[in-house]
N, C-alpha and C positions, 0 to 999 in steps of 0.2 A: 836536546841541546848537547853539543860537544864543545868543550872548552879547555884551553891550556892556561887560563888566566883567572885570577880572582877579581870579580867586578869591582870590589871596593878600592882597589889600587888605582882605578882610572878616574879621570875628571868627571865631575858631576853630570854635565850635559851629555857626555858620551854614555854614561850609565843609563840616562833616560832613553837615549836612542836604542840601547841594548834591550831595555825593558819593552819598548815598542816592537822591536824586531822579534822578540820572544813570542809574540802573538801569531806569527805566520802559520797558516794552515796548509799552504800549497808551496811545494818546492823547498829549496834550502838557500840560506844566505850566510856567507862566511865573511867575517871581518879579519883581514890580515893586518896586524898591528905593528907600529914602529919598533916595539921591543922584541919582535920576533915571534910573539905568541899569536894565536888565532882563536876566534870564537865562531862557532857554527850553530845556526838555528835550523832545525828541520821540521817541516810540516808533515802531515800524515798523508797527503795526496800529491800527485805529480812530482815524485821524488827525483825524476830525471831533470827537472828544471832547476838550474843552479845559478846563483848570483854570487859574485866575489867583489868585495870592496877592499882595495888597498888603502888603508888609512895612512896619510902622510902627516896630517896635522889634526889633532883632536878638536881644534876650533871649528871644524866642519859641523860638529854635532850641535854646538850652540847656534850656529847660523841656520841649521836645519830646523831645530826646535822653534826658533823665533820667526824664521822666514818661510817655513814650509818648503814646497818644491822650488820656489824662487831661491831661497837660501841654499838649498841642496845643489841647484845648478851653479850658483855663484861660487860656492866652495869648490866645486869641480873645476870651474873655469880658472880659479886661482891656484889650482894644483894641490888642494888640501886633501883630496882623495882621488883615486883613479880606479879603473877596472879594465881587464883585458877584453871584456864583452859587455859593452854598454847596454845594448838592447836586452840581453839576457838579465842583467842586473835590474834594469827598470821594469822588466816584465814581472819579476818577483814582487816588487812593490805594487804594480798595477793589479796583479792577480790577487793579492792579499789586501786590496784597498779597503775593504770593509773592516779589516782587522788592524791595519797599521796607518789608517788615514790621519791619525793624530800627528804623525811625523811630517805629514805634508799639508798641514793646515797651519797657516801663519798665525801668530799671536794676534789678539784683538788690536793692539797698537799698530802692528804692521798692516793689518787689514784696513784700519782706518786711513792710514796714509795711502795705501793702494787704491782705496775707494775714492779718495780725493783725485788721484790721478785718473781714475776711470771717468770722473766727471769731465775732465779735460778731453778724454778720448771719445766722448759721446758722439754718436753718428748723426749729427746734424749734416746738412749738405756740405758745409765747409769742413766739418770734422771728418766726414767720410772720405773726402779727397785727401786730407792729411793722413788718415789712417791707411788708406790704400797705398799712398806713396811710400809710406814707411816700409812696406814689404815688397811691393811689386816693382817699384822703381829703383831697385838695386842695380838694374841694368840688364838689357836683353842678353848681353854677352855673358853675364854671370849664369843666367838660367840655361842658355844654349850649351854651356859646358857640361851639364849633367842631366838635363831632361832628355827624353827620347826625341827622335826627329819630328814627332808630331807637335812638340812644344806644348805638351799637356800637363798642367799642374793640378791634377785632381785624380781621384782613385780610378785606376784601370779596372776592367771587369774581365777576369781570367776565366770564370766559370769552370774552374778545376781543370782547364785544358793546359797542355804543355806548350804554351805560346809565349812569344817574346812580349816585352812591355809595349812596343808600338802597336802590335796587333791587338793586344788587350785594351789599349786606349781606343782604337777604332771600334772595337767590339762594344765598349761603353757608349760611344756616340750612337752606334747602331741600335743598341738596346733602348736608349732614351728616345730616339726617333720612332722606334716601333711602339713604345709605350704611349706616345701621343698620336700615333697613326699619321705621321707626317707624310704628305704626298707632294708630288711634283706640282709646282705652280702655287702652292700655299705660301702664305707670308708668315714667317715665324720670327718672333722677337726673342733675342737672346739677352737676358739680363746678366751681365758679367761675362763678356765675350773672350776674355783672356787674350791669348796670342792668335786666336782665330781658328783653332782646330775644329770645333764643332761647326762653325759657319762654313768652313771649306767642305767638310763632309756633307752637310745638309744640301749645299748647292751642287757640289760635284757628283755625289753619289745618288741623290734623290731628285735634284732639280727644283728644290724649294728656294724661295726668296728669303733672304735673311737680313734683318736689321739688328746689329750687335751693339750693345752699350758697354762702355768701360769708363772708369774714372782715371785710368793710368795712361798718361801721355806716351810712355815707353811702349806699352802694349798696343795702343792705338796705332802708332806709326808702324810697328812690326806687322800687325794684322793687315793693315791696308796694303803694305808692300807684298805680303804673302798672297793676298787675293788677286792683286794686280798680276803677279807673276804666274798665277794659275789661270788667268784669263776669265775670271769670274766677276768682274766689276759690274756686269749687268744684273747680277743676282744678289750681290752682297754689298751692304753699306754699313760702315761703322760710325758711331757717334760718341764723342766725349760728352756723355749726358748722364745725369742721375736718373735712376729708374722712376723717381717721383715726378719727373718732368715729362714723362711720356704722355702724349696727347692724342693718340690714335688707337684703333683696335686692330687686333691680329687674329689670324686663324688659329695659331698655336703659339705657345711660349715655352722656351727652354731656359733653364737656369742651373748651372752646375757649380755647386759648392760656393755660391755667392751669399746665400742666406746667412751663413755663419758670421758675415761681416755687417749685417743689417743693424744689430743692436736690439736688446730686449724691448726698449721703449717703442721701437718701430715695427715689431713683429706683426702685430695685427694690421697695421696700415700697409705693410708690404703685401700681405695676402689680399687685402681689399684692392690694392692697386693691380695686382695680378688679375684678379677677377674682372675688374673694370676695364682692363686692357685686352681682354679676350672677347671675341665675338660670341654671341649666344651659341652654345654647343661646342665652343672651343676648348682645347685641352692644354694644360700646362704640365710640363715634365720637369720635375725638380729633383736634383741630386743634393741631398742634405746630410751633413754629419750630425749625429745626436750623441748625447751622453745618457747613460743608463738612468732610467727613472729613479732608481734607489739613491743615486748620488746627486740628483738635480737640486734639491732644496739647499744643500750645503754648498754646492758648486756656485750657484747663482748669487750667493751672498759674499763671495770672496773673489780675489784676483789670483789667478794661477800663473805659472811660468809662461804659458802660451800667450796669455793676454798681456803680460808685462813685457816680454821680449820679442814676440813673433807677430802677433795680430792684435795691436792695440784697438780697442773698441769691439773686438770680436767676442761672441758668446754663443754657446750651443744650446738648442732646445733639447728636451727629452722627447721620446716617442709620444708619450701621453700629451705633453704640451703641444707638440707639433700637430697631432691629429685634431686637437681641440681648436687650434688656430685655423686650420684648413676648413673645418666644418663651420666655424663661426663666421667665416668670410662669405659663406654661401656657395663654396665649391664642394663638389662631391668626389671623394676618392675612388678612382676606378681600379687602381692597382698600387701595390707597394712591395718592392723587392729589396731586401737587405743583403749586403755582401761585405761585411766588415773584414772578414778574413782576406778578401782580395785587397783591401786597403793596407793591411799589414804587409802583404806581399809587395804591393806597390812601393811602400815606404822602405822596405828592405832593399828593393832594387835601386831606389833613389839614393839611399845612403851609400851603397856600394859604388854607384856612379859618381857621387859627390867626392868620396874618398879617393877614387881613382883619378879624378880630374883636378884634385887640389893643387898640384904643381902648375896647372894652367890657370886656376882660379886666383891663386895668391897674387900673381903679378897685376891683376886687375885692381889691386888696392885693398885686399882683405887680409887681415892679420890672423895670428894664431888663435886669439880669443874668439874671433868670428868663426873660425874653423870649429872650435869647441862648441860654440853656440849652436851651429847647424848640425853637428854630429849629435848633440844632446837632443835637439828639437826633433830630428828625424827618428832617433831611437825611442824617444819618449812617446811619440805618436804611434810608432810601430807597436810598442809594448801595450798601449792602450787598446788598440784594435785587436791585437792578439788575445788580450785578456778579457775583452768584451766590456770594458768600462765605457768605450765609445763604439759607435757603429756608423755605417753609412747606408743610405737607402735611395732608391729611385722611386719617386712618387708621381703618379699621374692623377691630376685633379681636374675635373671638368666643370665648366660653367653651364648650368642647365637652364 
């Protein structure tokens, strides 16, 4: 630890934050203080990784201690602290999560209030429509400003190749189609069809028939127009339909980063529905984000920044939990490929594109606090995937 200051001269809650920061083992974290002093904590590994926090108001510490990562974000949004490199700063916390997680765990009272809110966010059929609308119905114009031309809002798959984001998104579609051995003429159900990227690929490049499900009216209208413009109406159909209401069987199923919105209470029934919607021998290809097993028990009992501000009703499984759910449903895992580093790269690209497009996004009705929210969200997720606290996998599971 390097310091230019005596801890005892600073407010109580800030001293608590400093005590927590002193536990870091990876990288370094510097607090630049209003009085001109600075305090740096250094770990013993990854010394090139550096985070810098400019403290503007010591009140951020109290909000962080009591509110966890939610309070940390809110104090950032209110200008109580800042940083020249948000993703680098958040990476230090994510990489040291096992050592500093107390700083990002809300107090019991805050958790109690957040869990009441989680009850409201529960993914019943009506709740699912409400939760999806909270994020995906920000407007197609908003997403078009910063997503790549494929309009894909899920991890790309770069496979260590020097390709652009659009090519990496197509590569992701191809990888999933290959995992389920999708062939021309087969009928594939896509649960969570987004803006129609996978459906277009499956129909245009493979010749498969696609039925896509979404709960977002904005995505539904965009995807229908997209397929019409490509002349693929004879192969692709979109429905504003909850996956629980599917009443037919399919050769294959694809679902890309939709499971995260299912809700823990419905995890097992989701996989049972997937199994029952497959013809015998059919294969489901699922791209799913997971949280590391070692963090799951604590994570599942609390509400984090993502659940509060970005995806109400959302929750991640761990790899262990996910594998158990698949097997219990009667599906057999054929393959599983993890590519979390590619998600970190995808999020980095999204954040750059978002920042570059902000002057065009702002006139759509979004203010500076929204800007800070999305900058924090994208950097927060990038840091998590880079640090390995979260991961993403493509899983192929077969009905035997």
